[in-house]
N, C-alpha and C positions, 0 to 999 in steps of 0.2 A: 441740694437737693430737696424736695417737698414732698411728702406722698400722705394721703388720705386714705383710711379703711373704714369703709363700711358707716359712712357717716350719715346719721339720722338728726335733724331737727323739728321740732313739735314748735307750734304756737298755741297759747290757751286764751282764748277768751269768754269770762263767763263760761257758758256751756257748749261752746264752741270749739274745737280744738281743728289746726290746719298742721299737714304735714309738709312741712316746706320741704326738706330732703329727706329721701327712702333709699338708705344705703348705699348712697353714691360713694364711688370707689376712682382713686386719678393720681397719677406721678406726673413731677414737672422735674426734668434736669437741671442739672445750676447752668446757667447761662441760656437757658432756653428760654423762647417769649411766646407765652399762649394769652387766648383770648376767650373768655366764657361770654355765650351768645345765646341767650333765651329769651320768650316773653316776660313780660312783667309777672312778677308772683314765681317764677321758676325757680328762686334758691340761689340767682347767683350771690346778691351781696349777704347772703346768710353764711355759703361756702365762703367767701373771701372773709369774713368776720372769722369763722371758726381756724380758716388755715393761720391766719394772722394775729393767734391769740386772744384776740379783742372778744371774743366768745366764748365762756368755756361751758354754756349750760346745754349741750348737745349728747349724743351717743357715736361711739366711732373712735378711732384713733388717728392723730396727728403725728408724722413721722417728719422731723426737718435736721437734714445733715446727719442723719440715720440715730438722731436721739427720738426715741419718744416723749414728746412734749404735752402729753394728753394729760388735761386737768391740772399739769402743773402750776403754781403759785408766780 
């Protein structure tokens, strides 16, 4: 099981900020198959990077198997 709560991700370039994710919540049960769909720039890859623990520069919580893994090494 993986759960994500209030995930926020912002990219910054010089004087420009882009909010890729704004408080996204979700839950995927063990054995469940899901698809993320949306237009380019909607935050699909950003969400997957966060949920797979490849990106730790975000706000919110990621819970895998009942254990909060947010910001762990």
